[in-house]
N, C-alpha and C positions, 0 to 999 in steps of 0.2 A: 823739318822731317822728324827730328827727335821729339819735338814738342807734340806733334801729331801722334807719334807712337805712345808718348806718355799719357796723352789724353785718352787714347783708345784703351790703354791698360787700365784706366780708372773706371771704365764703363763695365758694369756687371755683364757677364756672358749669360745669354738666355739659353743658348743651346749647346755651347761648347763646354770645355773643361774649366771648372772653377779653379781659381788660384789655390794652390796647395793640394789640389786633387791629383791622384795618381792617374796616369793615362789608362783608359779602358774602364774607369770607374764611373758610375752614375752619380750625379750630384745628389746630396741629401735632400729629402723633401722639405720645403720651406713654405710656411704660411704667413701672410701678412708682411710686416716690415722685418727683413732679415739683415744680416750683417752687410750684405752687398746690395741692399736696396729692396724695393717692393717686389714680391713674387705673386703670381696669379693664384687665387684660391682654387682648391680642387673641388669641382662640382660633384654632387652625389645624386644619382638618378634612382629614385625609389622603384623597385621592381613592380611592374603592373600585375595585379592579381587577376588571373583569368576568370571570367564569369562562369558560374556553374551551368553546364548544359544538361537539361532534363530531357529524358526520353518521353515519347508520347504516353506510354502507360503511367509514368510518374506524374505527368501533368494531369491526366484523367483522375488518378488516385488522389492528387492534391485537392481537387474539387470535391471528390467523394469524402475525403477526410473532414472537410468543413461540415458536411451534412452529418457524418457520424459523430463528430464532436458536439454538435448542437443536440443531437438525440441523446448523447451521453449526459449532458447537462440537464436536459429536460426530464429524462426518465430514470436516471440513476442517481442524480444529485439533488435536483430541485423538488421533485414530487415523491409522494408515497406511491410506489408503483407495484405492478404485478406482471400480468401477461405482456405488457408493453416492454418492460425491461428485459424479460426473457427473449422476446422477439428481437430487441436491439442487439443483445449480446450474440444471438445466433447469426444475425446479419453481419455484425462486425467480425466475428470469427470466420465466417464464410468469405467475406471480402479479403481479410488478411491471408487466408489460405490460398485464395485465387491469385492474389498478388504475388505471394511467395512462389507459386508454381509458374506464373508468367515470367518471373525473373530467374528461371532455370534452377530452382532449389528443389532438392529431393527430400521426401519425408521418409525417415526410417520407421520401423515398426514402433519403436518407443515414442517417436514424435506423434504418430497416429493415436497411440494410447493416451498420451497426455492431452492431445486435442479433444479426444472423446471425453476425458475428464472435465475439460473446460465446457464442452457442450452440456454435459450432465449437470454441472453446478449452475449453468445458466437457468435451469428450471426452478431453482430454489425460490426465486422471486414470485413464482406463480403458486407455490404450494404453502407459503407462509406469509403472515402479515407482521411478523416480529421485526421491528426496525433495526434492532441491534444485530440480529442475524443477517439481515439484508446489507447493512453497512459493512460488516465483516466480510461478507461474500463479495461485495464490490472490490474491496482491497485485494482479496484472494484472487479474483478473476483478472484484475489489472496486472498484478505481478505475474500470475500464471501465464497470461497471454504474451507478455513481454518476454518471459523466459522461453516460451515456445518459439517465438521469432528468433531469439538468440540461438537456441539449439539447432533449429532447422538451417539457418544461414551459416552456421559454423560447423555443421556435420558432427555435432556433439550429442552424446546420449544424455538425457536429463539426469540430474542429481549424481554427478560424478564427484571426484575427490575435492574439486574446487568449486562446488556448486554455489557456495555463498558469494565468492568473488564474481561468478558469472551472473548471478541474480542482481547484484548491486550494479555491475557494469551494464548489463543488458536492460535493466528497467529504470536506471537513473542516469548514469554517466553518459552513455552513448546517445540516448534520445535528447538530452539537454545540450550535448555538444553540437547537435545539428538542428537545434530548435528553430532556427531562422529559415531552414530550407523550405518549409511549407509556404511561407510568404514569398520567397524567391521564385518558387515554382508557379504560384498563382500569378505573380507579376510577369513572369516569362510567358505564361499562357495569354495574358492580356495584351502583351506587346506583339505577339505573333499573329493576332487576328483582329480584323476591323471591329467585329462584334465585341471582343474582349475589351478593346480600347473604349468603346462606347459605354459598356457596363462599368468600367473603372471610372470614367468621367462622371457617370450618373451617380455612383456611390459617393464619390468625393463631393459632388454638389449637394447630395442629401445630407452628408455629415456636416458640411458648412452651414446649410440652410436650417437644420433642425434647431440648434440653440438660438439662432437669431429669430426664428419664427416663434419660439416659445417666449422669448423676452418681449418681442413686439406684441404678441397676443396678450400677454399679461398686462402690459401697459394699456392696450386698447380696452381691455375688460375693466380696468380701473377708471378709465376716462369716460366710458360710455356705457349706459345701462343696456342699450339695445344690443351692442356687440357682446356684452357680458352674457345676456340671455341666450344669444345665438351660439356663442362658443361653449357655454356651459352645457347646452343641449347636445352639441357635437361631442364634447368630452364624455358626457354620460353615455352616449351611444357607443363610442369605441372602448369605454371602460379604461380610464386613465391608469388605474392600478395594474391592469393586465399589460398595458402598453409599456410602462416603465419596467415591469417584470420581464417583458420580452427583450427590452434593451439590455437589461442586466444579464440575461442569458446569453445574448450575443457577445457581450464583453468577456464573459467567462469561456465562451466557445473558442476564442482566439488562442489562448494558451493551451487548451485541450487539443486543438487541431495541430498546433506546433509540436506538441509532445508526440502525438500519434504518428504524424508524418516523419518526424525526426527519428522515431523508433524504427520505422521500416527503412528509411533512407540510410541511416547509419549502419544497419546490419546488412543491407544489400549492396553497400559500397565499402567493403572492408579495406580497400586501398586508401580510403580517406579517413579511416578510423583506427586509432591505435589498438592493436590486437592484444588480447590477453593470452599469455603463454604460461606453461607450467613453471618455466624458469622464473618468471616474474612472481608468480604466486609463492613458489618456494622461497624466493629471496625475501618477499614481504613477510612471510611467516618467520624466517630466520632473523630478520631485522627486528622483529618485535620481541625476540627472546633476549632480554637484557638483564633480568633480575636473577640474582644468584639463587640456586636451589636451596642453599642453607637458609637464606632469608625467608624463602617460601615455607620451609619446614618450621622455622621458628615462629612464623606468624600464624600458621594453621594449628600447631600443636595445642595451644590453650583452648581453641575451639573444640577440638576433639575431646580433650579432658572434660570440658564443661558438658558436652553431650553425654558422656559416660556418667558423670555425677548426676545430671538432670534426670536421665532415664532411670537410674537406680533408685533415686529418691522418690520418683513419682510412679514406679512400676505398678503398684496396686491401683492407683488412681486411673492410669491410662489403660491398663488391661481390663478394667471394668467394661469398657466399651466393647472389647472383643467378646466378652461373655454376655453382653446385653444386660448388664446389671447397673442400676443407677445408684451411685453413692448416696448414703442417707442424707448428707447435708446439702444436696443439690436437687433442684427440679430439672426436667429435661432441657429446658431452654438455657438455664445457667450452665449445666454440664457441657452442652455442645458449644456454647459461645465462649466459655472460659478457656482461653488458650487456643481456640481453633484458629483464629486469624493470626495469632502470634506464631503458631506452628506453620501456617501458610506463608507468613513472611520469612520464617527460617528456611523453608524449602526454597524460596526464591533466592535468598542470600547464599545458600549452599550451591545452587546452580551457578551463580556468579563466581563463587570461590573456585569451584572445579574448573570452570572455563579459564579463570585467571591463572591458576597455578599450572595448567596444562598448555597455555598459550604463551605466557610471558616468561616462564622459567627458562634459564639458559640451556639446560640440558633437558630436552623433551623431544617429542616426535620419534624419529628413528633411534635416537640415543637415550630415550627415557630411562632413568635409573629405577631400580626396584623400589627405592624409598618413595619416589613420586607416585608410583603405581599403588603402593600400600596406602598412602594418604588419600589418594583418589577413591580407592575402594572403600576405605573406612568411612569417609564423609558420605559417599553414595549409599552405603548400607544404613548408616544412621538416618539419612534423609528418607530412605524407603520405610524405615520403622516409624519415623515421625509421620510420614504420609499415610501409612496404613492406620496409625492411631487416629489421625484427624478424620480420615474417611469413615472409620468405625464409629467415631463420636457423631459424625454427621448422619450416618445411616440410622443410628439409634434416635437421633433427634427427629429425622424425617418420619420414621415409623410411628412416632408418637405425636408429632406436631404438623406433619404434612410437608408439601413442597412449596418452594418459592423460586423465583428466577435466580436470586443470589445463591441459594443452596445448590441449584442445578449447575450454574456456571462454575462456581468454585470447585465443586466435586469433579466436574468434567475436566477442569484444568489440572487438578491434582492427579487424576488418573493418567492424563496425557504426560505430565512430567515424570510420573513414576516409570513409564515405559522408557523415557529418555535416560533416566538414571540406570535402568537395567542394561541398556545398550552401552553405557559408559563402563559399567563393571565388566561386561563381556569383552569390551575392547582392550582392557588391561591384560587379559589372558590370551587374546587372539589378536596379535599385532597387525595382521594383514586385513582385518575387518574394517571396512569403511562404513561408519555409522550414519553417513549422510543419507544414503538410500533407504535403509530401514526406518530412519527417523522421519524422512519425508513421506514414506508410504503410511506410517503410523499416523502422522499428522493429518494427511488427506482423509484417511478412514475415520479418524476421530472427529474431524471437522464435518465430514459428511454425516456422521451419526448425529451431531449437534443440529445441523441444518435440516436434514430430512425427517428427523423425529418430531419436528414442530414442537419445541419444548413447552410453549405456552399451553398448547392443547393437552400435552402430556401432564402438565402440572394440574390443570383443571380437572381432568379425568381422574387422576390419582386421588386428589383431595375429595372429590364427590363420591368416588367408589369406596375409599378406605377411611376417610376422616369425616364422613357425613354427620355422625352423631356429635362431633365436637366443633364443627364449624360455627363461626359467628358472622354477624353482619359485616364486620370489617374484613373477614376472609373473602366473602363474596364480593365486596367492593374492590379488593385488591385484584382478584381474578378478573373481574369485569373490566378493569382499567388496563390490563396487560396488553391485549391486542385482539383482533378479530379471531385469532386462533383459539383463544380461551373462550371468547364469546360464543363461537360455534358449538362448543361443548355445553356451555351454560344454558343455551336455548333449546337443547335437546329435550323433548317431552319426557324422556326417561327420568330426568332429574328434576322435573317440575315440583314433585312433592317435597323433595329435600330442600330445595331453594325456598319454596313457599312457607316452610316451617321456620325459616330464618328471616326472610325479607320478601318483597313483592316480586314474584316471578314475572308478572306482566311488565314491571318497570325494567327488569333486566333485559327482557326481549325488546322493549321500546328503545333502550339505550343502545343495544347492539345494532338495531335497524337504523337509528339516527346516525350512528358512527359511520355507516357506509355512505351517507349523503354529505359528509363534511367536505370531501374533495371528489372530483369525478374519477379519480384513480383508485379510490379505496375499494371499489367493488370488483376489481379485476384480479382476483386471486381465489384459490380454492376455498379458503375459509369464508369469504364473502358469498360465494356460490352456495355453500352449505347453509349459511344464515338465511339467505333469501329463500331457499327451498324449504327450510323448516318453519319459516314465518309466513309463507305464502298463504 
């Protein structure tokens, strides 16, 4: 009996009290081979992720998104476009607005105004043929539409105190965080209907068959002349170049569709998206303020001293531009070019310096000291003086040598930044002023001026009206190659005599007409219509 008791004592207890343990205490967790023998492993059950359930409007819009994404690639990215791109953005804006209303979102008056601005800038593609302007407008509209969706779904007025955070989150972070929802929604739609399953199976079969068919077809063409002749005729009929172009567009359509649906899904499902709060933005700003103000002042002081010395030493040279007087040792081209782009670079550097010292200094924001305000004002004032000098030099250059795209773009940008520096100066004396809204309004107005003025047409008209006696064949060639906007001015019969005295007016007209035939989309804008009406 004692032996049995001893034997039993040597057997590890599985459910009772371990030797040495206090009554009422749970045994310590043991894995693998323990002191008292093998213990069972603790199993871990991975939590099952619940599938996303999409509503009927979301499933419908997921399909619409594919069409919108393809139209975006076709008419905003792939081709030189006009009326079609305007129509596309009007359709997309309308579809987005309908979807937001269907998901019980309310439009404030400020939202309606911003939506109207988006509709207005959609017409830019129809009134200009300038590719640079159209590319910038595509970027502007994409960010603007994303910001509209964010503001409507979050009941936020546009361009508030933390607009920069909102734009980045609304147009980049949130859409990408739900990028896969487009494909999940389409897959859910396919699973829920017999027709959807058949379409899905058909598409998978085509995807599998396409590369195999191309490989086998190529081998058969190499092996047999008859097959080669037959397949070559078929390929010529379908235009193989257009076929591969279509496939490439479909490939780019997928990420575009994922982004667009992710944009709407993330903002209409705020419970599934990390929200942006004022506390978070304030904390992010405070966390960035790590550099001592003394370090900032020490770094910026030599720059300010250099500006004072530079301006004093060159005061007569630079002020000549304000008086419209050309220094004796320069011609107009040398005078405008010498230092202009250096001053332009200084303006950009100063903008970066002001942002840096006001964002990363330890004491800034509500507790900004007077010294930091003084440095900010001094740098801004010197930048405005430099900007005014550079613009005056360029104005003198333009009045004597005419306009070009580079002269227009740089002058436009310097005027825009001058407004921003003025707002920065005002902000130092009016602490409660939020410069985001006036800066945004100024940018929209200035960008609208750039787009709707049709700069290429403006350049050609100015040069022909005011520089006709000094134009050369090279000047006409430059204007001819800018875009259909400038060509629409060059073919105007009013300027036939001026152009004929320099080069062949008929050749200019022929070049403009042939340019419309390069792609089927070139003729669908205002300038193309003017060219056709004048050369009819």
